[in-house]
C-alpha positions as CSV (number, residue, x, y, z in Angstrom):
1,M,-26.2,-5.3,32.9
2,K,-27.4,-3.6,29.7
3,I,-25.0,-0.7,30.1
4,R,-22.1,-3.1,30.5
5,T,-23.1,-5.0,27.3
6,L,-23.5,-1.8,25.4
7,T,-20.0,-0.7,26.5
8,V,-18.5,-4.0,25.4
9,L,-20.3,-3.8,22.0
10,A,-19.2,-0.2,21.5
11,T,-15.6,-1.2,22.2
12,L,-15.8,-4.1,19.8
13,L,-17.3,-2.0,17.1
14,E,-14.6,0.6,17.5
15,A,-12.0,-2.2,17.1
16,V,-13.6,-3.6,14.0
17,V,-13.9,-0.1,12.4
18,S,-10.3,0.7,13.2
19,V,-9.1,-2.4,11.4
20,Q,-10.7,-1.1,8.2
21,F,-8.7,2.2,8.3
22,T,-5.2,1.1,7.4
23,K,-3.9,-2.3,6.8
24,K,-0.5,-2.3,8.5
25,Y,1.7,-5.1,7.3
26,N,3.5,-7.3,9.9
27,E,3.8,-10.9,8.8
28,R,7.2,-12.2,9.7
29,Q,8.2,-13.8,6.4
30,D,7.9,-10.6,4.4
31,L,8.6,-8.1,7.2
32,G,12.0,-7.0,5.8
33,A,10.5,-6.0,2.5
34,W,7.7,-4.1,4.1
35,L,10.1,-2.2,6.4
36,A,12.2,-1.2,3.4
37,A,9.0,0.0,1.6
38,E,7.8,1.9,4.6
39,R,11.2,3.5,5.1
40,H,11.1,4.6,1.4
41,L,7.7,6.2,2.1
42,N,8.9,7.9,5.3
43,V,12.0,9.4,3.5
44,A,9.8,10.6,0.6
45,H,7.4,12.3,3.1
46,A,10.1,13.6,5.5
47,A,10.2,17.0,3.8
48,M,6.5,17.5,4.5
49,T,5.5,19.2,7.8
50,G,3.8,17.8,10.8
51,E,0.7,15.7,10.1
52,F,1.3,15.7,6.4
53,A,4.4,13.5,6.9
54,Q,2.5,10.8,8.7
55,P,0.1,8.1,7.4
56,Y,-3.6,8.9,7.7
57,D,-6.5,6.8,8.8
58,H,-9.0,6.4,6.0
59,L,-12.2,4.4,6.1
60,I,-12.0,2.0,3.3
61,D,-13.1,-1.6,3.3
62,M,-10.4,-3.1,1.0
63,N,-12.3,-6.1,-0.3
64,E,-11.4,-8.4,-3.2
65,E,-13.1,-6.2,-5.7
66,K,-11.3,-3.1,-4.7
67,E,-8.0,-5.0,-4.5
68,G,-8.7,-6.1,-8.1
69,H,-9.3,-2.6,-9.2
70,A,-6.1,-1.5,-7.6
71,W,-4.1,-4.2,-9.3
72,R,-5.6,-3.5,-12.7
73,Y,-4.9,0.2,-12.2
74,S,-1.2,-0.6,-11.4
75,Q,-0.9,-2.4,-14.8
76,E,-1.9,0.7,-16.8
77,A,0.7,3.0,-18.3
78,D,2.6,5.1,-15.8
79,N,0.9,3.5,-12.8
80,G,3.3,0.7,-12.3
81,P,5.6,0.0,-9.3
82,F,7.9,2.9,-8.2
83,F,9.6,0.9,-5.5
84,F,10.5,-2.8,-5.4
85,A,12.5,-5.2,-3.3
86,G,13.3,-8.9,-3.4
87,K,14.8,-11.4,-1.1
88,R,18.0,-13.2,-2.1
89,D,16.8,-16.5,-0.5
90,D,13.4,-16.4,-2.2
91,R,13.6,-15.8,-6.0
92,K,10.0,-16.6,-6.7
93,Y,8.6,-13.3,-5.5
94,V,9.2,-9.6,-5.9
95,Y,7.7,-7.0,-3.5
96,I,6.4,-3.8,-5.0
97,L,4.8,-0.5,-4.0
98,T,2.2,1.1,-6.2
99,K,0.4,4.4,-5.8
100,V,-3.2,5.3,-6.4
101,P,-3.3,9.2,-6.5
102,G,-6.3,10.8,-4.8
103,T,-6.9,12.8,-7.9
104,S,-7.2,9.7,-10.1
105,E,-10.6,8.2,-11.0
106,L,-9.9,5.3,-8.7
107,G,-8.7,7.5,-5.9
108,R,-11.9,9.7,-6.2
109,R,-14.0,6.5,-6.0
110,W,-12.2,5.6,-2.8
111,G,-12.9,9.1,-1.4
112,L,-9.2,10.1,-1.2
113,D,-10.0,13.6,-2.3
114,H,-13.1,14.2,-0.1
115,Q,-11.1,15.9,2.7
116,Q,-8.1,18.1,2.7
117,P,-5.3,17.3,2.2
118,T,-5.9,15.0,-0.7
119,K,-4.4,11.6,0.0
120,N,-2.6,9.0,-2.1
121,A,-3.0,5.3,-1.4
122,F,0.3,3.3,-1.3
123,L,-0.2,-0.4,-1.8
124,F,2.3,-3.1,-0.9
125,W,2.1,-6.2,-3.0
126,K,3.8,-9.6,-3.1
127,V,4.0,-10.7,-6.8
128,K,4.9,-14.2,-8.0
129,A,7.6,-13.5,-10.7
130,K,6.6,-16.5,-12.9
131,D,2.9,-15.8,-13.4
132,K,2.6,-12.2,-12.1
133,K,-0.1,-13.2,-9.6
134,A,-0.2,-10.6,-6.9
135,K,-1.4,-10.5,-3.3
136,L,-2.0,-7.3,-1.5
137,L,-0.1,-7.4,1.8
138,G,-0.7,-3.9,3.1
139,F,-1.6,-0.3,2.3
140,E,-1.2,3.2,3.7
141,F,-2.8,6.6,3.0
142,R,-0.5,9.6,3.0
143,A,-0.9,13.3,2.0
144,A,-0.4,13.9,-1.7
145,G,2.6,15.9,-2.8
146,A,5.6,13.9,-1.8
147,P,8.0,12.9,-4.6
148,T,8.1,9.3,-5.7
149,L,10.5,7.6,-8.1
150,P,9.4,7.1,-11.7
151,S,7.2,4.1,-12.1
152,K,8.3,1.1,-14.1
153,T,6.4,-1.8,-15.7
154,L,6.0,-5.0,-13.7
155,D,8.1,-6.8,-16.4
156,E,10.9,-4.3,-15.9
157,V,10.8,-4.7,-12.1
158,I,10.8,-8.5,-12.4
159,Q,13.8,-8.5,-14.8
160,I,15.8,-6.1,-12.6
161,A,15.1,-8.2,-9.5
162,K,16.2,-11.4,-11.4
163,Q,19.4,-9.7,-12.5
164,A,20.1,-8.4,-9.0
165,R,19.8,-11.8,-7.5
166,I,22.4,-13.6,-9.7
167,D,25.0,-15.0,-7.3
């Protein structure tokens, strides 16, 4: 009986720990924007070989404090969104991807440079255009080195998204 209980507990612990590795996004209402962002990351990493092209598991407990650090980091110069998408039928929100390089101070605090290859964190946000309140929807860790588009400010992204949605 004790062995069976230990086996069940070990299985549950493994499931809980694996949830902390990478937050994959799969809510229906925002799935199209997430798939576009993920496709963008896949294309950017396609030139990398083997395991370097794939997302990595990384043990990080993305709590409210770390989410706040990531959002503030994305507001600093040159750290803004490098990919964005909007939905024609929902003009209140814009979806953005931001990057926390493993070599940045925040990336080092998260341990992204502890093992080779150094990793970058890519964070997927849903931002309310009116008041710029953001909600972290998902994140991935990938090998550093893939090219990304130049970053923009959040204001630039919101303005571009508004102009693109004019019927």
